[in-house]
C-alpha positions in Angstrom: -32.1 33.9 14.0 -34.3 31.9 12.9 -31.7 30.5 10.1 -29.0 30.4 12.8 -31.4 27.9 14.7 -32.2 25.7 12.2 -28.8 25.7 10.7 -28.0 24.3 14.3 -30.6 21.6 14.3 -29.8 20.2 11.1 -25.6 20.4 12.4 -26.5 18.5 15.5 -28.8 16.3 13.7 -25.6 15.7 11.3 -23.1 15.1 14.1 -25.2 12.9 15.6 -25.9 10.8 12.8 -22.2 10.4 12.5 -21.6 9.3 15.8 -24.2 6.6 15.6 -22.4 5.3 12.3 -19.4 5.7 14.1 -20.6 3.4 16.9 -22.2 1.0 14.6 -17.9 0.4 12.9 -16.9 0.1 16.0 -19.4 -2.4 17.5 -18.6 -4.4 13.8 -15.1 -3.8 14.7 -15.3 -5.1 18.4 -17.5 -8.5 16.7 -15.0 -8.9 14.0 -12.0 -8.9 16.8 -13.9 -11.2 18.8 -13.9 -14.0 16.1 -10.6 -13.9 15.7 -8.4 -16.4 17.6 -5.9 -13.7 18.5 -8.6 -11.6 20.2 -10.9 -14.5 21.7 -11.8 -14.2 25.3 -11.1 -10.0 24.9 -13.4 -8.0 26.9 -15.3 -5.8 24.4 -13.7 -2.6 26.4 -10.3 -3.6 25.9 -10.9 -4.1 22.0 -12.6 -0.8 22.1 -9.9 0.7 23.7 -7.6 -0.8 21.3 -9.4 0.4 18.2 -9.4 4.1 19.4 -5.5 3.7 19.5 -5.6 1.9 15.6 -5.5 3.8 12.3 -7.7 1.8 9.8 -6.3 1.7 6.0 -7.3 1.1 2.6 -5.0 -0.4 0.2 -6.3 -0.6 -3.4 -5.9 -4.3 -5.5 -2.5 -5.3 -6.7 -0.6 -2.9 -4.2 1.5 -4.3 -1.2 0.6 -4.0 2.7 4.5 -4.7 3.2 7.6 -6.4 1.5 9.2 -9.2 1.9 12.4 -8.4 4.5 11.0 -4.6 5.2 11.2 -3.9 8.7 8.2 -3.8 10.8 6.4 -4.1 14.3 2.7 -4.6 12.8 0.0 -6.5 11.9 -2.8 -6.0 10.3 -6.6 -7.2 10.7 -8.5 -7.6 7.5 -11.6 -5.7 7.6 -12.8 -6.0 3.6 -11.1 -7.5 0.7 -8.7 -10.6 -0.3 -4.7 -10.8 0.1 -2.2 -13.1 -1.4 1.2 -14.0 1.2 3.9 -14.3 -1.0 7.5 -15.5 -1.0 10.1 -14.4 -3.7 13.0 -17.0 -5.3 14.9 -16.3 -8.1 12.7 -13.2 -9.0 9.5 -15.0 -8.9 6.8 -14.4 -6.2 5.0 -16.9 -5.1 1.7 -17.7 -3.3 1.6 -19.3 0.1 -2.1 -18.1 1.0 -5.3 -16.3 0.6 -6.3 -14.7 3.3 -9.8 -12.8 3.9 -11.8 -10.7 5.9 -11.2 -11.5 9.5 -7.6 -12.9 8.8 -5.0 -11.2 10.1 -1.4 -11.3 9.4 2.3 -9.9 10.2 1.0 -10.8 14.2 5.3 -12.2 13.7 6.3 -9.4 13.5 4.4 -7.7 16.7 6.2 -10.8 18.5 10.2 -10.9 17.2 10.2 -6.9 15.8 12.1 -9.1 13.0 11.8 -7.8 9.7 8.6 -9.5 6.9 9.2 -13.3 6.5 6.7 -12.7 3.5 5.0 -10.3 1.1 1.3 -9.0 1.6 -0.5 -7.6 -1.9 -4.1 -6.8 -2.0 -6.0 -9.2 -4.3 -8.9 -7.1 -3.9 -9.7 -3.4 -2.7 -9.2 -3.8 0.8 -9.6 -2.2 4.6 -7.4 -3.3 7.3 -7.2 -2.6 11.2 -3.6 -1.5 11.4 -2.1 -2.8 15.0 1.5 -1.5 16.3 3.4 -3.1 18.9 3.5 0.2 20.5 0.0 0.3 20.2 -0.4 -3.0 21.5 2.1 -1.7 24.9 -0.4 1.2 25.4 -3.2 -2.4 26.1 0.0 -3.8 28.4 -0.3 -0.3 30.6 -4.0 -0.3 30.4 -4.7 -3.8 31.2 -2.2 -6.4 32.3 -3.9 -9.6 32.4 -5.6 -9.2 28.4 -2.5 -7.8 27.2 -1.2 -11.0 28.8 -4.3 -13.2 26.7 -3.5 -11.4 23.7 -0.1 -12.9 23.3 -0.7 -16.3 24.8 -3.0 -16.2 21.9 -0.7 -15.0 19.5 1.5 -17.2 20.2 -1.0 -20.4 19.7 -1.9 -18.7 16.6 1.6 -18.6 15.4 2.1 -22.2 16.4 -0.6 -23.7 14.9 0.6 -21.8 11.5 3.9 -23.2 12.5 2.3 -27.3 12.7 0.5 -26.9 9.8 3.5 -25.5 7.9 5.9 -28.6 9.3 2.6 -31.0 8.5 2.9 -29.7 4.7 6.9 -29.7 4.9 6.2 -33.9 6.5 4.2 -34.4 3.7 5.7 -33.0 0.9 9.3 -34.6 1.8 7.6 -38.4 2.3 5.8 -37.6 -1.2 2.5 -37.8 0.3 -0.8 -36.2 -1.9 -2.0 -34.4 1.1 1.1 -31.8 0.7 -0.9 -29.9 -1.8 2.4 -27.9 -2.2 0.6 -26.7 -6.0 -1.4 -24.0 -3.3 2.2 -22.5 -2.3 2.3 -21.7 -6.4 -0.7 -19.3 -7.4 -4.6 -19.6 -6.4 -4.9 -21.0 -9.9 -2.8 -24.3 -8.4 0.5 -24.5 -10.7 1.3 -21.4 -12.0 3.8 -18.4 -10.3 2.1 -15.0 -9.0 0.7 -12.8 -10.6 -1.0 -15.1 -13.4 -0.3 -13.6 -16.6 
């Protein structure tokens, strides 16, 4: 009987430790999301509800989260690691940008349900929160006002990125040095991805 009680106490302590770690992890994820433009102003209880529905995926270095032209209906929030956003042309991949912890990608697919406009490859081992359109629909059913704010924030972020791309394109066409077109080749400036 004493063995059983001791074992139960030890098991209970392990469960309590696991729950405390899970709570700390959820709190850290809520803080991560609240620092992002898309989830700025969203209440912690709504983010906790959202996170309870979202799997966390791990992608090792040089593996793809997704490829350009894949069908899509989800986005990712990078929790750890770095990724390269890539476009292909004539069989060669070119880096559009490098994203790090706290950045998101794939949000266009959540808005328009269109195919992926670029590929995303892990530059380092990554862990990301996977948020599907169906999951966001559950937020809609849970709290319409908070859902509307997420959608408005998402639209603002996509517009910000479009404005930035427009400015780069204009600068490039005008031959202005601030175009920094080399950044579209690779992190090493001017080379296709991946480096040889």
